[in-house]
VOPAGU-2260 file (C-alpha; in pm, 1 decimal, decimal comma):
REM VOPAGU-2260
SITE   aa  ch    i         X         Y         Z
SITE  MET   A    0   14874,7   -3115,8   33432,3
SITE  LEU   A    1   14827,5   -2746,3   33381,4
SITE  ASN   A    2   15185,9   -2653,4   33449,4
SITE  LEU   A    3   15368,7   -2898,0   33228,2
SITE  LEU   A    4   15563,1   -2623,4   33048,4
SITE  THR   A    5   15799,1   -2377,1   33204,8
SITE  ARG   A    6   15749,0   -2001,1   33171,6
SITE  GLU   A    7   16023,2   -1968,0   32911,8
SITE  GLU   A    8   15871,5   -2244,6   32701,1
SITE  LYS   A    9   15524,2   -2084,4   32726,5
SITE  LYS   A   10   15670,2   -1747,1   32615,5
SITE  SER   A   11   15849,8   -1918,9   32331,2
SITE  ILE   A   12   15532,1   -2094,3   32215,5
SITE  LYS   A   13   15327,6   -1770,7   32235,2
SITE  ARG   A   14   15593,1   -1586,6   32033,1
SITE  GLU   A   15   15596,5   -1861,9   31769,6
SITE  TYR   A   16   15214,5   -1854,7   31760,0
SITE  ARG   A   17   15214,1   -1476,5   31702,3
SITE  VAL   A   18   15479,6   -1508,1   31431,1
SITE  ARG   A   19   15277,8   -1778,0   31253,3
SITE  THR   A   20   14956,4   -1574,9   31282,5
SITE  ALA   A   21   15131,6   -1265,5   31148,9
SITE  ALA   A   22   15279,5   -1470,9   30863,4
SITE  VAL   A   23   14934,5   -1605,7   30771,5
SITE  VAL   A   24   14778,5   -1254,6   30780,1
SITE  VAL   A   25   15060,7   -1102,1   30573,3
SITE  SER   A   26   15043,2   -1391,3   30324,6
SITE  PHE   A   27   14665,5   -1348,9   30294,8
SITE  MET   A   28   14702,8    -973,9   30232,4
SITE  PHE   A   29   14979,6   -1033,2   29978,0
SITE  PHE   A   30   14776,5   -1286,5   29780,6
SITE  THR   A   31   14468,7   -1062,9   29798,9
SITE  VAL   A   32   14664,8    -776,5   29643,3
SITE  VAL   A   33   14814,7   -1006,2   29378,8
SITE  PHE   A   34   14470,4   -1144,3   29283,2
SITE  ALA   A   35   14320,3    -794,2   29277,0
SITE  ILE   A   36   14593,4    -671,4   29044,7
SITE  ALA   A   37   14556,9    -978,9   28825,5
SITE  GLY   A   38   14181,1    -924,1   28812,3
SITE  LEU   A   39   14210,6    -555,4   28720,0
SITE  LEU   A   40   14479,1    -593,2   28452,3
SITE  PRO   A   41   14237,5    -681,9   28168,2
SITE  ALA   A   42   14020,8    -379,5   28248,6
SITE  TYR   A   43   14328,6    -156,8   28264,9
SITE  PHE   A   44   14452,7    -276,3   27927,1
SITE  HIS   A   45   14104,9    -231,6   27779,1
SITE  VAL   A   46   14083,4     127,2   27905,3
SITE  THR   A   47   14432,4     218,7   27783,4
SITE  VAL   A   48   14363,4      74,3   27436,7
SITE  ASN   A   49   14033,0     265,2   27417,3
SITE  LEU   A   50   14205,4     584,1   27533,0
SITE  LYS   A   51   14470,8     549,4   27263,2
SITE  MET   A   52   14202,0     487,2   27000,8
SITE  LYS   A   53   14003,1     793,7   27112,5
SITE  ASN   A   54   14315,8    1010,8   27110,7
SITE  THR   A   55   14396,2     888,8   26759,4
SITE  ASP   A   56   14039,5     966,5   26647,8
SITE  LEU   A   57   14063,4    1311,7   26805,3
SITE  GLU   A   58   14393,8    1381,6   26629,6
SITE  ASN   A   59   14244,0    1265,1   26298,1
SITE  LEU   A   60   13942,9    1493,4   26343,7
SITE  ALA   A   61   14167,2    1785,6   26433,4
SITE  HIS   A   62   14382,6    1721,3   26127,7
SITE  GLN   A   63   14072,3    1689,9   25910,0
SITE  SER   A   64   13925,3    2015,6   26043,5
SITE  GLU   A   65   14258,9    2191,7   25978,8
SITE  GLN   A   66   14249,2    2072,7   25619,9
SITE  GLU   A   67   13886,8    2177,0   25569,0
SITE  GLY   A   68   13917,7    2501,7   25761,4
SITE  ASP   A   69   13670,0    2652,0   26006,2
SITE  ASP   A   70   13475,3    2824,7   25729,4
SITE  SER   A   71   13369,4    2504,6   25552,5
SITE  VAL   A   72   13012,7    2539,6   25679,1
SITE  VAL   A   73   13000,3    2904,7   25578,1
SITE  LEU   A   74   13134,6    2819,0   25232,3
SITE  ALA   A   75   12879,7    2540,6   25190,2
SITE  LEU   A   76   12601,5    2777,8   25294,8
SITE  GLY   A   77   12732,5    3037,0   25050,6
SITE  ARG   A   78   12722,8    2786,7   24765,6
SITE  THR   A   79   12371,5    2685,6   24866,7
SITE  ASP   A   80   12265,6    3050,5   24876,3
SITE  THR   A   81   12411,4    3104,7   24529,4
SITE  ILE   A   82   12223,2    2806,1   24395,6
SITE  LEU   A   83   11902,1    2918,1   24565,0
SITE  SER   A   84   11940,3    3272,1   24432,6
SITE  PHE   A   85   11846,4    3140,7   24089,3
SITE  ILE   A   86   11505,0    3056,2   24229,0
SITE  ASP   A   87   11301,3    3376,4   24239,4
SITE  THR   A   88   11112,5    3427,1   24564,4
SITE  GLU   A   89   10811,6    3652,9   24577,7
SITE  ASP   A   90   10878,3    3813,1   24915,8
SITE  GLU   A   91   11181,9    4026,9   24967,9
SITE  SER   A   92   11270,8    3890,4   25314,3
SITE  GLU   A   93   11610,6    3749,8   25392,4
SITE  THR   A   94   11672,8    3383,0   25310,3
SITE  PRO   A   95   11726,9    3137,4   25595,7
SITE  THR   A   96   12067,0    3056,4   25450,3
SITE  SER   A   97   12188,7    3414,2   25482,5
SITE  VAL   A   98   12052,7    3438,7   25836,8
SITE  VAL   A   99   12234,2    3119,0   25937,0
SITE  GLU   A  100   12549,3    3237,3   25759,6
SITE  ARG   A  101   12544,1    3566,4   25952,9
SITE  ALA   A  102   12489,3    3376,2   26278,8
SITE  LEU   A  103   12790,6    3155,7   26204,5
SITE  THR   A  104   13021,0    3438,9   26100,9
SITE  ALA   A  105   12944,1    3623,3   26425,5
SITE  ARG   A  106   13108,3    3342,7   26625,6
SITE  PRO   A  107   13414,7    3446,5   26825,5
SITE  ALA   A  108   13704,2    3210,0   26887,8
SITE  GLY   A  109   13616,9    2940,2   27139,6
SITE  VAL   A  110   13251,8    2903,5   27035,5
SITE  SER   A  111   13129,4    2608,2   26832,5
SITE  VAL   A  112   12776,1    2572,2   26699,6
SITE  THR   A  113   12620,9    2226,0   26695,7
SITE  THR   A  114   12254,3    2292,4   26616,7
SITE  LEU   A  115   12061,7    2562,6   26433,9
SITE  SER   A  116   11682,3    2580,9   26435,6
SITE  PHE   A  117   11485,9    2829,3   26226,1
SITE  ASP   A  118   11120,7    2903,1   26311,2
SITE  THR   A  119   10916,2    3136,5   26091,3
SITE  ALA   A  120   10571,6    2991,6   26159,5
SITE  ASN   A  121   10459,7    3290,8   26366,7
SITE  ALA   A  122   10484,4    3658,5   26281,6
SITE  GLU   A  123   10791,2    3666,8   26505,1
SITE  LYS   A  124   11084,9    3487,0   26346,8
SITE  ILE   A  125   11317,3    3294,7   26579,8
SITE  LEU   A  126   11660,3    3143,5   26521,6
SITE  THR   A  127   11775,8    2905,4   26795,0
SITE  VAL   A  128   12151,0    2843,4   26813,8
SITE  ALA   A  129   12289,9    2564,6   27033,0
SITE  GLY   A  130   12652,6    2475,1   27087,5
SITE  ASN   A  131   12947,8    2489,7   27320,9
SITE  ALA   A  132   13154,8    2784,7   27442,0
SITE  ASN   A  133   13496,8    2752,8   27601,5
SITE  THR   A  134   13435,2    3042,5   27840,7
SITE  ARG   A  135   13150,1    3256,5   27967,8
SITE  ALA   A  136   13315,2    3563,9   27812,4
SITE  SER   A  137   13316,6    3408,3   27464,6
SITE  LEU   A  138   12946,3    3317,0   27502,4
SITE  ILE   A  139   12857,0    3671,9   27607,1
SITE  GLU   A  140   13063,4    3810,1   27318,5
SITE  TYR   A  141   12878,7    3581,2   27076,5
SITE  SER   A  142   12543,9    3695,6   27214,6
SITE  ARG   A  143   12645,8    4061,2   27172,6
SITE  ASN   A  144   12775,4    3995,6   26821,0
SITE  LEU   A  145   12443,8    3837,1   26726,5
SITE  GLY   A  146   12245,1    4121,3   26882,0
SITE  SER   A  147   12440,4    4378,3   26681,4
SITE  GLN   A  148   12376,1    4206,2   26346,8
SITE  PRO   A  149   12131,5    4394,8   26120,8
SITE  GLY   A  150   11791,0    4232,0   26125,4
SITE  PHE   A  151   11847,1    4062,2   26461,0
SITE  VAL   A  152   11634,5    4230,4   26727,4
SITE  SER   A  153   11764,0    4039,6   27029,7
SITE  ALA   A  154   11993,1    3750,9   27121,1
SITE  ASN   A  155   11913,3    3611,1   27462,9
SITE  VAL   A  156   12117,8    3363,4   27664,0
SITE  PRO   A  157   11926,3    3185,2   27942,1
SITE  ALA   A  158   12068,6    3255,4   28287,7
SITE  GLU   A  159   12131,1    2885,8   28357,7
SITE  ASP   A  160   12367,7    2876,4   28058,9
SITE  LEU   A  161   12580,3    3144,6   28226,7
SITE  ALA   A  162   12613,9    2951,1   28552,5
SITE  GLN   A  163   12930,4    2770,0   28443,9
SITE  ALA   A  164   13257,3    2951,5   28384,6
SITE  THR   A  165   13406,9    2712,7   28125,9
SITE  ASN   A  166   13295,0    2445,7   27879,4
SITE  ILE   A  167   12940,0    2580,8   27854,5
SITE  ASP   A  168   12669,4    2404,7   27656,5
SITE  PHE   A  169   12443,3    2691,2   27551,3
SITE  ARG   A  170   12116,9    2762,4   27372,4
SITE  LEU   A  171   12070,5    3115,2   27231,3
SITE  THR   A  172   11737,2    3247,4   27112,6
SITE  VAL   A  173   11766,6    3512,2   26842,7
SITE  ARG   A  174   11458,1    3710,2   26747,0
SITE  GLY   A  175   11454,6    3923,3   26440,0
SITE  GLU   A  176   11308,6    4051,1   26119,2
SITE  PHE   A  177   11454,5    3812,7   25869,8
């Protein structure tokens, strides 16, 4: 009963079995890939639409900043300083507006300022400038420019802000007599 088939027939059956098994495995892999692609398509379309929207927003902001110019903040501060100059102050110290304006005009290319903080509560007056620099060299140049401004005693960059070479989020502390 065990040897009902000849050797050739047994080889033929084994070959057919392997072909069927291989066909099932290949079919399973094919359908797995097809279902995976079908499952990821909505996420892909969502990401590409969001990317196009963000690029459009970025282009609009770039166009808007070109129209306004980089000195729009400085001009606004200048107008504010002019308006405030009509108000007579008793002390002869520098106004915060002029200090901020000097800090902004000292910026080299590649440095953007996002936050300014002015502290005059103590005898020592401190201006904290936070922002982003494209390169370490532009951040160091900005620090030197601030340190050379009249009335600014020192402009210190923390060492951890100098660890990166590009795209640096920084926080400068400027001490002075303003």
